Every structure is written in C-alpha cells, then in structure tokens.
C-alpha positions as CSV (number, residue, x, y, z in Angstrom):
1,X,-2.6,-4.5,-32.0
2,X,-3.7,-5.3,-35.5
3,X,-1.1,-5.1,-38.3
4,X,-2.8,-2.2,-40.0
5,X,-2.6,1.1,-38.2
6,X,-5.7,2.9,-37.1
7,X,-6.9,5.9,-39.0
8,X,-8.1,8.0,-36.0
9,X,-7.7,7.8,-32.2
10,X,-11.4,7.1,-31.8
11,X,-10.6,3.6,-33.3
12,X,-7.8,3.0,-30.8
13,X,-8.5,0.4,-28.2
14,X,-6.2,-1.7,-26.1
15,X,-5.9,-5.3,-27.2
16,X,-4.8,-8.4,-25.4
17,X,-1.1,-8.5,-26.0
18,X,-1.1,-12.3,-26.1
19,X,-3.7,-12.5,-28.8
20,X,-2.5,-9.7,-31.2
21,X,0.5,-8.9,-33.3
22,X,2.7,-6.4,-31.5
23,X,4.8,-4.0,-33.5
24,X,7.8,-2.0,-32.5
25,X,5.8,1.1,-32.1
26,X,3.0,-0.4,-29.9
27,X,2.9,0.4,-26.2
28,X,2.7,-2.8,-24.1
29,X,1.4,-2.4,-20.5
30,X,-0.6,-4.1,-17.8
31,X,-4.0,-3.0,-16.6
32,X,-3.5,-1.6,-13.1
33,X,-6.8,-3.1,-12.0
34,X,-6.9,-6.6,-13.3
35,X,-3.3,-7.1,-14.4
36,X,-4.2,-8.0,-18.0
37,X,-1.3,-7.6,-20.4
38,X,-2.4,-5.1,-23.1
39,X,-0.9,-3.4,-26.2
40,X,-2.0,-0.3,-28.1
41,X,-0.8,1.7,-31.0
42,X,1.6,4.5,-29.9
43,X,-1.0,7.1,-30.9
44,X,-2.9,6.0,-27.8
45,X,-0.3,7.2,-25.4
46,X,-1.9,9.3,-22.6
47,X,-5.4,8.3,-23.5
48,X,-8.0,7.1,-21.1
49,X,-9.4,3.9,-22.5
50,X,-11.5,1.0,-21.1
51,X,-9.7,-2.2,-20.4
52,X,-11.1,-5.0,-22.6
53,X,-10.9,-7.4,-19.6
54,X,-12.3,-5.6,-16.6
55,X,-13.8,-2.6,-18.5
56,X,-12.4,-0.1,-16.0
57,X,-11.0,3.1,-17.6
58,X,-7.2,3.2,-17.6
59,X,-4.6,5.7,-18.9
60,X,-2.3,4.4,-21.6
61,X,1.2,5.1,-20.3
62,X,3.6,7.4,-22.3
63,X,6.7,5.5,-23.1
64,X,9.7,6.3,-20.9
65,X,11.8,9.1,-22.2
66,X,9.1,10.5,-24.4
67,X,6.6,13.3,-24.0
68,X,3.1,13.4,-25.3
69,X,4.3,16.2,-27.6
70,X,6.7,13.8,-29.2
71,X,3.9,12.1,-31.1
72,X,3.1,13.5,-34.4
73,X,-0.6,14.1,-34.1
74,X,-3.0,15.4,-36.7
75,X,-5.5,18.0,-35.7
76,X,-8.2,15.3,-35.7
77,X,-6.1,13.2,-33.3
78,X,-5.6,16.1,-31.1
79,X,-9.3,16.9,-31.1
80,X,-10.2,13.3,-30.3
81,X,-7.6,13.2,-27.5
82,X,-9.1,16.4,-26.1
83,X,-12.5,14.8,-26.2
84,X,-11.2,11.8,-24.3
85,X,-9.5,14.0,-21.7
86,X,-12.7,16.0,-21.2
87,X,-14.6,12.7,-20.8
88,X,-12.0,11.5,-18.3
89,X,-12.2,14.9,-16.4
90,X,-16.0,14.7,-16.2
91,X,-15.7,11.1,-14.9
92,X,-13.1,12.1,-12.4
93,X,-15.1,15.0,-11.2
94,X,-18.2,12.8,-10.8
95,X,-16.1,10.2,-8.8
96,X,-14.7,13.1,-6.7
97,X,-18.2,14.3,-5.9
98,X,-19.3,10.8,-5.0
99,X,-16.3,10.3,-2.8
100,X,-16.8,13.7,-1.1
101,X,-20.4,12.7,-0.3
102,X,-19.2,9.3,1.0
103,X,-16.6,11.1,3.1
104,X,-19.2,13.5,4.6
105,X,-21.4,10.5,5.4
106,X,-18.5,8.6,7.0
107,X,-17.6,11.7,9.1
108,X,-21.2,11.9,10.3
109,X,-21.2,8.2,11.2
110,X,-17.9,8.6,13.0
111,X,-19.2,11.5,15.1
112,X,-22.4,9.5,15.9
113,X,-20.2,6.5,17.0
114,X,-18.0,8.8,19.1
115,X,-21.1,10.1,20.8
116,X,-22.4,6.6,21.4
117,X,-18.9,5.6,22.7
118,X,-18.9,8.6,25.1
119,X,-22.4,7.6,26.3
120,X,-21.3,4.0,26.9
121,X,-18.2,5.3,28.7
122,X,-20.3,7.5,31.0
123,X,-22.7,4.6,31.6
124,X,-19.8,2.3,32.4
125,X,-18.4,4.8,34.8
126,X,-21.7,5.2,36.5
127,X,-22.2,1.4,36.8
128,X,-18.7,1.0,38.1
129,X,-19.4,3.7,40.8
130,X,-22.7,2.0,41.7
131,X,-20.9,-1.4,41.9
132,X,-18.2,-0.1,44.2
133,X,-20.8,1.5,46.4
134,X,-22.8,-1.8,46.5
135,X,-19.6,-3.7,47.5
136,X,-19.0,-1.3,50.3
137,X,-22.6,-1.5,51.5
138,X,-22.5,-5.3,51.2
139,X,-19.4,-5.4,53.3
140,X,-21.2,-3.2,55.9
141,X,-24.3,-5.4,55.9
142,X,-22.1,-8.5,56.1
143,X,-20.2,-7.1,59.1
144,X,-23.4,-6.1,60.8
145,X,-24.9,-9.6,60.2
146,X,-21.8,-11.2,61.7
147,X,-22.1,-8.9,64.8
148,X,-25.8,-9.7,65.1
149,X,-25.2,-13.4,64.7
150,X,-22.4,-13.3,67.3
151,X,-24.7,-11.3,69.7
152,X,-27.6,-13.7,69.1
153,X,-25.3,-16.7,69.8
154,X,-24.1,-15.1,73.0
155,X,-27.7,-14.3,74.1
156,X,-28.8,-17.8,73.4
157,X,-25.8,-19.2,75.2
158,X,-26.5,-17.1,78.3
159,X,-30.2,-18.0,78.4
160,X,-29.5,-21.7,78.5
C-alpha cells in the first residue's frame, strides 16, 4: 500500500505486497484464485475488490479478532462499502442465476443420457437373447448335420 492513506474507500485497491510499502495497519493476504500476495489499507476490510493480478473479485479478509464494526468508518466510507456490497450481491445473484441455468441444462442432459443408457441396455439384452437363441439353433443344426453325415456315410458304405 502507498505510504499516504487513501481519502475514501473508492480509492482503495489491493496492491502487490512485494512492490509496495506495507504499514502496520495494512491487511496482507493472498488472492484465493491466483495466490498473489496482496496488501490493502485496513479500511478495505470486508470489501469486494478486483485482484490486480487475475482481475477476479475477491473479498478482503477482516483481521482475526476484529469485527467490521471495529473500524472507524465515516458515513462516506459506509456508503461506499454499501455500494460495493450491493455490487457484489448483484454479481453473486447473476452468477447464481447462470449456475442454476447450467444445473438445469446438466440435469436435462443427464436424463437424456440415462434414457440412452436404458435403450442401450435393452438393446444389449435383446442381442444377448438373440445370440443365445442362435447358439442353441446352431447346436441343433450342427447335431443334425452330424447325424445326416453319419447316415449318408452308412448309406454309401452299404451301397458299395
């Protein structure tokens, strides 16, 4: 974080911890998506901010043992925090709607695959039954051919 403190929360943004001066009051944390080590002024605790590395929205952690109410926030800071939370809520609701649509689509595909699998299973059962029937019929034909061959050999042997 820069040495001078930010005037309003709208100016807060996480910085690369390795490239900035970190003060005692800064919050140092890693992006949960890309692992980049970040720091932000303590006024940013609880905010949803974009990671400067991967640009995904992340929530700044609240330091252990503290509550969001422990931070002395001006009415402007509270208003800005509220705006950020509303933005995060809208984004989360949008993602939820997209995921619900994807879930419905996946369920439909799953049901279609289950129907296809049931059809394949029925076809396999039918082919298996036909195969078993053909084996029995082949055994009967083979036995009949052996008897006919034997009879023919006996008939030829008697006629000579």
